[in-house]
C-alpha positions, 0 to 999 in steps of 0.5 A: 499499500502507498500511504500518505503520512500526516503531520502533528501529534496525532499523526505521530502516534499513527506513524509510530504504530505503523512502524511496529507493523512494518517491523512485523512484516507489513509491506507499505511505502509512505510519502511524508507530509513534513520533514518532521514526519520524514525523520520519524518514519525513517527512524521507524524503518518505514520505506519512503518515496516521493510524489515524483516517484509515486504520484498516486497514493492509496490512502492518507492518514492525518490529523485535523485541527477541527472538522464539521459534519461534512468532513470539511477540515481546518488544518495547518496548526503544525505548519505543514498544510501545503504538503498535507494538502498536496499529499491528500489530493494525490490519494484515493482516500483520506482518513482523519484520526482525532479526538472528539474535541476536534468535531465542531458544528461550524468551522472557525473555532481554530484560527485558519492558517494561510500560507503566504510568500515572504515576498510582499508580506505586508501587501498580502497580509493587507489583502487577506485581512480585507478579504477576511473582514468581508467574510465576517471576520472580526478577529486578528490576522496575525503572522505566526512566530517562532520566538521573535522571528516568523515561523517558516514552513518546510517550503520556506513560506510564512503563515498568517492565522485568521481568528474567525470564530465561525466561517459561514461559507467555507467553499466561498472563502477557500475560492476567494483566498486562492485568488489573492496573489502571495497566498500559497495555500490555506488550511481549508480542506474541502472534499478531501476527507471521507472518514474520521475516526474519533477517540471518545469516552465510548471508544472509537467512533467512525464518522462518514461525510454527510452532505450539506 
């Protein structure tokens, strides 16, 4: 099986367990969605490839910062949203693993990450702020920092976090963000995830996508 390997605290547990299965004889090859996941997968003995070598994947397993009943996701809290979306889009199926707190009635409780080019940052941030206001955002649009310096993604980009609170029309917002020069990608994952497995007080619950 050709697997996309997600990034983040929950995905890290999956990669660890996958490594145990691989050492027991499971035959898989993986595409990591971040340098952190690549390092972990190599330590676990998981064979790795790239999307250039293996452009079609069977399954991606990843976490999410939040998701709604239609399995629209907000991702990017760990800063790997660009590679995560590329890998998910190259997969026949995407599965999210998360705890029950990540399920929301409406997206936007978690700040929406937007990956942007460092070049022209002030202009891009102004355009993103204006767009967010048109979509009802009254919170801040902040540049993510690591210490005193901007957080830099594996692709060499910066991240703006939009504190929406509630996103009324995720599809329209996603399309509008894609039109802003300087925006590389955003953390709205729409139409990519088919199933979420949730850890709840009652055990593991499988959630399938529901149409609007």
